[in-house]
C-alpha positions as CSV (number, residue, x, y, z in Angstrom):
1,M,-37.1,2.0,-4.9
2,P,-40.1,1.0,-6.9
3,D,-42.4,-1.6,-5.1
4,A,-41.8,-4.9,-7.0
5,A,-45.0,-6.1,-5.8
6,A,-46.8,-3.1,-7.3
7,E,-45.0,-3.2,-10.6
8,P,-45.0,-7.2,-11.5
9,G,-44.3,-6.6,-15.1
10,T,-41.3,-4.5,-14.4
11,A,-40.2,-6.8,-11.7
12,A,-40.6,-9.9,-14.0
13,A,-38.8,-8.1,-16.9
14,R,-35.7,-7.1,-14.6
15,D,-35.7,-10.7,-13.2
16,A,-35.7,-12.2,-16.8
17,A,-33.0,-9.7,-17.9
18,E,-30.6,-10.6,-14.8
19,E,-31.1,-14.2,-15.4
20,K,-30.2,-14.0,-19.0
21,S,-27.1,-12.1,-18.1
22,A,-26.0,-14.4,-15.5
23,L,-26.6,-17.4,-17.6
24,S,-25.0,-15.8,-20.7
25,H,-21.5,-16.5,-19.8
26,P,-19.5,-19.5,-21.1
27,A,-18.9,-22.4,-18.6
28,V,-15.5,-22.1,-16.9
29,E,-13.9,-25.5,-17.2
30,P,-12.3,-26.6,-13.8
31,D,-8.6,-27.3,-13.2
32,S,-9.7,-30.6,-11.9
33,T,-12.6,-32.9,-11.0
34,A,-12.8,-35.6,-8.2
35,G,-15.6,-38.1,-7.1
36,Y,-16.7,-38.4,-3.6
37,G,-19.1,-41.2,-4.4
38,D,-19.9,-43.6,-7.1
39,H,-22.9,-41.8,-8.6
40,P,-22.2,-39.4,-11.6
41,D,-23.5,-36.5,-9.7
42,Q,-21.1,-37.1,-6.8
43,V,-18.4,-35.0,-8.0
44,I,-16.4,-31.9,-7.1
45,D,-14.8,-29.3,-9.5
46,F,-11.7,-27.6,-8.3
47,Y,-10.3,-24.3,-9.5
48,V,-6.8,-23.1,-8.4
49,P,-6.4,-19.5,-7.2
50,R,-5.1,-17.2,-10.0
51,G,-4.6,-14.0,-8.0
52,G,-4.7,-12.3,-4.7
53,T,-2.3,-14.3,-2.9
54,G,1.6,-13.6,-2.5
55,P,4.4,-16.0,-3.4
56,G,4.0,-19.2,-1.4
57,E,0.9,-17.9,0.5
58,A,-1.8,-20.5,1.0
59,A,-5.2,-19.5,-0.1
60,P,-8.6,-19.9,1.6
61,V,-10.9,-22.4,0.3
62,V,-14.5,-21.5,-0.8
63,V,-16.8,-24.2,-1.2
64,V,-19.7,-23.3,-3.7
65,L,-23.0,-25.1,-3.7
66,H,-25.1,-24.2,-6.7
67,G,-28.8,-23.4,-6.7
68,G,-31.7,-24.3,-9.3
69,S,-34.2,-25.3,-6.7
70,W,-32.8,-28.6,-6.2
71,R,-34.2,-29.6,-9.6
72,A,-32.3,-32.0,-12.1
73,P,-32.0,-29.5,-15.1
74,Y,-29.7,-27.0,-13.1
75,D,-26.4,-28.3,-12.4
76,R,-22.9,-26.8,-11.4
77,R,-22.0,-25.7,-14.8
78,H,-24.5,-22.5,-14.5
79,I,-22.5,-21.3,-11.5
80,S,-18.9,-22.1,-13.0
81,P,-18.5,-18.7,-14.1
82,F,-18.9,-17.5,-10.5
83,A,-16.5,-20.2,-9.4
84,G,-13.9,-18.9,-11.9
85,F,-14.6,-15.4,-10.8
86,L,-13.7,-16.3,-7.1
87,A,-10.5,-18.1,-8.4
88,R,-9.4,-15.0,-10.0
89,R,-10.0,-13.1,-6.8
90,G,-7.3,-15.4,-5.1
91,F,-9.6,-18.1,-3.7
92,A,-9.2,-21.7,-4.0
93,V,-12.6,-23.1,-5.1
94,A,-14.5,-26.4,-4.8
95,S,-17.7,-26.5,-6.5
96,V,-19.9,-29.4,-5.4
97,E,-22.5,-31.3,-7.5
98,Y,-25.0,-33.4,-5.8
99,R,-28.2,-35.4,-6.8
100,R,-31.2,-33.4,-7.6
101,G,-34.8,-34.0,-8.5
102,A,-35.2,-37.3,-10.7
103,Q,-35.3,-36.8,-14.5
104,G,-38.2,-37.9,-16.6
105,A,-42.0,-37.7,-16.8
106,A,-42.4,-39.6,-13.6
107,A,-40.5,-36.8,-11.8
108,Q,-42.8,-34.0,-12.9
109,G,-44.1,-31.9,-9.9
110,T,-46.8,-29.3,-9.6
111,G,-47.0,-27.0,-12.6
112,G,-45.2,-29.3,-14.8
113,D,-41.8,-28.6,-13.2
114,P,-39.4,-31.5,-12.3
115,V,-39.6,-32.3,-8.6
116,A,-37.2,-30.6,-6.3
117,G,-34.5,-32.8,-4.9
118,R,-34.4,-36.3,-3.8
119,W,-34.8,-37.4,-0.2
120,P,-32.5,-38.4,1.4
121,D,-30.0,-38.4,-1.5
122,T,-29.5,-34.6,-1.9
123,F,-28.7,-34.4,1.9
124,D,-26.5,-37.5,1.8
125,D,-24.5,-36.0,-1.0
126,V,-23.8,-32.5,0.6
127,A,-22.8,-34.3,3.8
128,A,-20.7,-36.8,2.0
129,A,-19.0,-34.1,-0.1
130,L,-18.1,-31.9,2.9
131,D,-16.7,-35.0,4.8
132,A,-14.5,-35.8,2.0
133,L,-13.4,-32.3,1.3
134,P,-10.4,-32.0,3.4
135,E,-8.4,-34.9,1.6
136,L,-9.6,-33.9,-1.8
137,V,-8.3,-30.2,-1.2
138,R,-4.9,-31.7,-0.2
139,Q,-4.9,-33.6,-3.4
140,H,-6.3,-31.0,-5.9
141,L,-5.6,-27.6,-4.4
142,P,-2.1,-27.9,-3.2
143,R,-2.0,-24.0,-2.8
144,A,-4.9,-24.0,-0.4
145,D,-5.2,-23.7,3.1
146,A,-7.8,-26.2,4.3
147,R,-7.9,-24.7,7.8
148,R,-9.7,-21.8,6.2
149,V,-12.9,-22.8,4.7
150,V,-16.0,-20.6,3.8
151,L,-19.1,-22.2,2.4
152,T,-21.3,-20.3,0.0
153,G,-24.2,-21.2,-2.0
154,H,-26.9,-19.5,-4.1
155,S,-30.7,-19.9,-3.7
156,A,-31.2,-23.6,-3.0
157,G,-27.5,-23.8,-2.7
158,G,-27.6,-21.2,0.1
159,H,-30.0,-23.5,2.0
160,L,-27.6,-26.5,1.5
161,A,-24.7,-24.4,2.8
162,L,-26.6,-23.1,6.0
163,W,-27.7,-26.8,6.5
164,A,-24.2,-28.2,6.1
165,A,-22.9,-25.6,8.7
166,A,-25.6,-26.9,11.2
167,R,-25.1,-30.6,11.0
168,H,-24.1,-30.8,14.7
169,L,-27.6,-29.4,15.7
170,L,-29.5,-32.0,13.8
171,P,-31.8,-34.4,15.7
172,E,-29.7,-37.3,17.2
173,D,-31.2,-39.9,14.9
174,A,-30.3,-38.0,11.7
175,P,-27.7,-39.9,9.7
176,W,-25.9,-36.7,8.7
177,R,-25.4,-35.5,12.2
178,T,-21.8,-34.6,13.4
179,D,-20.7,-34.7,17.1
180,R,-19.0,-31.2,16.7
181,P,-19.4,-28.1,14.3
182,T,-17.7,-28.4,11.0
183,P,-14.5,-26.3,11.2
184,L,-15.3,-23.4,9.0
185,R,-14.4,-19.9,9.0
186,G,-18.1,-19.2,8.1
187,V,-20.8,-19.3,5.6
188,V,-22.0,-16.5,3.1
189,A,-25.5,-17.6,1.9
190,L,-26.8,-15.8,-1.3
191,A,-30.5,-15.4,-1.4
192,P,-30.8,-18.6,0.4
193,I,-34.1,-20.7,0.9
194,A,-33.3,-20.4,4.4
195,D,-36.5,-20.6,6.1
196,F,-39.0,-23.4,4.8
197,E,-42.0,-22.3,6.6
198,V,-41.9,-18.8,5.1
199,A,-40.6,-20.1,1.7
200,D,-43.5,-22.6,1.6
201,R,-46.1,-19.9,2.6
202,L,-44.8,-17.6,-0.3
203,G,-44.6,-20.4,-3.0
204,V,-41.0,-19.9,-3.5
205,C,-39.7,-21.6,-6.7
206,G,-42.9,-23.3,-7.3
207,G,-43.1,-24.9,-3.9
208,A,-39.7,-26.4,-4.2
209,A,-39.0,-26.8,-0.4
210,R,-42.2,-28.7,0.1
211,Q,-41.3,-31.1,-2.6
212,L,-37.7,-31.4,-1.5
213,L,-39.1,-33.0,1.8
214,G,-41.6,-35.1,0.1
215,G,-44.7,-32.9,0.4
216,G,-47.9,-33.7,2.7
217,E,-47.4,-34.6,6.2
218,L,-43.7,-35.5,5.4
219,F,-43.0,-31.7,5.1
220,A,-43.7,-31.0,8.8
221,E,-42.2,-34.5,9.8
222,R,-38.8,-33.8,8.0
223,R,-38.3,-30.0,8.5
224,P,-36.4,-30.7,11.8
225,Y,-33.9,-32.4,9.6
226,A,-33.7,-30.0,6.8
227,D,-34.7,-26.3,7.6
228,P,-31.9,-24.3,8.4
229,A,-34.2,-21.9,10.5
230,L,-34.9,-24.8,13.0
231,L,-31.2,-25.6,13.3
232,L,-29.8,-22.6,15.5
233,P,-27.4,-21.2,16.8
234,T,-24.7,-22.8,14.8
235,G,-21.9,-20.8,16.6
236,I,-20.4,-20.2,13.0
237,A,-20.1,-16.8,11.6
238,T,-22.9,-16.3,8.9
239,T,-23.7,-13.7,6.5
240,L,-26.8,-13.6,4.2
241,V,-26.5,-11.4,1.0
242,Q,-30.0,-10.6,-0.5
243,G,-31.1,-8.5,-3.2
244,R,-34.0,-6.2,-2.2
245,A,-35.6,-6.7,-5.6
246,D,-35.5,-10.4,-5.6
247,V,-38.7,-11.9,-6.8
248,D,-37.5,-15.6,-6.8
249,V,-36.6,-15.9,-3.1
250,P,-38.0,-12.8,-1.6
251,Q,-36.2,-10.7,1.3
252,A,-38.7,-12.0,3.8
253,V,-37.3,-15.5,3.7
254,A,-33.7,-14.4,4.5
255,E,-35.3,-12.0,7.2
256,A,-37.2,-14.8,8.8
257,Y,-33.8,-16.7,9.1
258,A,-32.1,-13.7,10.5
259,D,-34.9,-13.3,13.1
260,A,-35.0,-17.0,14.1
261,A,-31.2,-16.8,14.6
262,A,-31.6,-13.7,16.8
263,K,-34.3,-15.6,19.0
264,A,-31.8,-18.3,19.5
265,G,-29.1,-15.9,20.6
266,E,-27.1,-15.6,17.4
267,V,-26.3,-12.6,15.3
268,V,-26.6,-13.3,11.6
269,G,-25.3,-10.6,9.3
270,V,-27.6,-9.5,6.5
271,T,-26.3,-7.6,3.5
272,L,-29.3,-5.9,1.6
273,L,-28.5,-4.7,-1.9
274,E,-30.8,-2.1,-3.5
275,D,-32.0,-2.6,-6.9
276,V,-30.7,-6.1,-7.1
277,G,-32.6,-9.3,-7.8
278,H,-31.8,-13.0,-7.6
279,Y,-29.2,-13.6,-10.3
280,P,-26.6,-10.7,-10.0
281,L,-25.3,-12.4,-6.9
282,I,-23.5,-15.0,-9.1
283,D,-23.0,-12.9,-12.2
284,P,-19.4,-11.9,-12.6
285,A,-20.7,-9.0,-14.8
286,A,-22.7,-7.5,-12.0
287,D,-21.4,-5.2,-9.3
288,A,-23.4,-7.4,-6.7
289,C,-20.9,-10.2,-7.4
290,A,-18.0,-8.1,-6.4
291,V,-19.8,-7.4,-3.0
292,V,-20.2,-11.3,-2.5
293,A,-16.6,-11.8,-3.0
294,E,-15.8,-8.9,-0.4
295,E,-18.2,-10.7,2.0
296,I,-16.5,-14.1,1.6
297,A,-12.9,-12.3,1.8
298,Q,-14.0,-10.7,5.3
299,L,-14.5,-14.2,6.7
300,A,-11.6,-16.1,4.8
301,W,-8.7,-14.0,5.3
């Protein structure tokens, strides 16, 4: 495989083409939407399963957390084709929206980009959504088996999926801490921003991880509350799916998380895809998306 670092023009062109393909699909409207709070962003879209299950058979639930560097311009609509793809594969799907970086000129971060995320609002929302999910699934996904839940997320959403599965390991003063592990079949994190120290060193997504935690001294102070690489072992089956050609969230970030898990005594699966970048993992037109669905199925069924 060509070295992406040695051919930056080629890598950038491929990344742009993959992004264009992933974002070219029309949004897939959910079957229903429900709120888990009062803010307009505190909603979950539900997609009923459309195949893959037999008559009367309950479908496992896949909870989807979208990426976009935790920044306001990127909401759940860009991942709705992926959610629809999973529903066609027989999964009941819950796609979670959450508060991201503030809008407007005052929210501009380094390089002119909107600031990544809100502290603590982004984490408040993901915790609240997961806590509300069992009842909302009963109401909106009657063909679903709420006992078989897999979390998945892409990029920044991959971080949130790993974090949500580790809430029982948060510091005791964390408001999101649970007294026991969330009942999950597993986590499939797609090109996740899974290790904040490595992501920060590599400048992933314009320094989004540092911005998410407030920058400066707050980055180190808040990492124990937010960095999945510091919240191990979870005791929950976890697989990372990573494109080797990813220039947005490089392979080194996933490998650092897997190494941290191993040091904590936990085996984390890492599925590396050759000649695949950041966006094919959520692109229904890409072969990589079928690989992702299979990884989810292995945990869910």
